[in-house]
C-alpha positions in Angstrom: 0.0 0.0 0.0 1.3 3.4 -0.9 0.6 4.9 2.6 3.1 2.4 4.0 5.6 3.3 1.4 5.4 7.0 2.2 6.0 6.3 5.9 8.9 3.9 5.1 10.9 7.0 4.3 12.5 8.5 7.4 10.2 11.4 7.7 10.5 12.4 11.3 13.6 14.4 10.8 13.3 15.6 7.2 9.5 15.9 6.7 7.7 15.7 10.1 4.7 17.6 8.7 3.9 14.7 6.4 2.2 12.8 9.2 -0.4 15.6 9.3 -1.1 15.5 5.6 -4.6 15.0 4.3 -3.0 12.4 1.9 -2.6 10.1 4.9 -6.3 9.4 4.9 -7.6 7.0 2.2 -5.8 5.8 -0.9 -2.4 7.4 -1.4 -2.3 6.0 -5.0 -4.6 8.9 -5.9 -1.6 11.3 -5.4 0.3 9.4 -8.2 -2.6 9.6 -10.7 -3.1 7.5 -13.8 -6.1 9.7 -14.9 -7.3 13.2 -14.8 -10.1 12.1 -12.4 -7.6 10.8 -9.9 -5.5 14.0 -10.3 -8.7 16.1 -9.7 -9.4 14.0 -6.6 -5.9 14.6 -5.3 -6.1 18.3 -5.8 -9.5 18.4 -4.0 -7.9 16.7 -1.0 -4.9 19.0 -1.1 -7.1 22.0 -1.1 -8.2 21.3 2.5 -4.8 20.0 3.8 -3.3 21.7 6.9 0.3 21.2 5.6 -0.2 22.1 2.0 2.3 24.9 2.1 5.0 22.7 3.6 4.3 20.0 1.1 4.5 22.5 -1.8 7.8 23.9 -0.5 9.2 20.4 -0.2 8.1 19.4 -3.7 9.7 22.4 -5.3 13.0 22.1 -3.2 13.2 18.3 -3.9 12.2 18.8 -7.5 9.5 16.1 -7.2 8.8 15.0 -10.7 5.9 12.6 -10.2 2.6 12.9 -8.3 0.5 15.7 -6.8 2.3 17.5 -4.0 1.2 20.6 -2.2 -1.8 21.1 -4.4 0.3 21.1 -7.6 0.5 18.7 -10.5 3.7 17.5 -12.2 3.0 19.8 -15.1 2.5 22.9 -12.8 5.7 22.2 -10.9 7.7 21.8 -14.1 6.4 25.1 -15.4 7.2 26.8 -12.1 10.7 25.4 -12.0 11.4 26.5 -15.6 10.3 30.0 -14.8 12.6 30.2 -11.8 15.6 28.8 -13.7 
């Protein structure tokens, strides 16, 4: 299960905020979408997440290339990173 995979990474030191993420509830596979409907569902969940800003900052800093992070899609982050380069 993807939730277990996410927590397998040592998060307590690097990303302690992750345990408070709305993505911890339900199916984490939604955040690595295969369809636009899954992507839309992930973005809806992110919209109410209490650690969305921290997640977004992490995704930009780590240059996450896959998945929905901090309320952004892969395409949105690529565009943002290109603009800041």
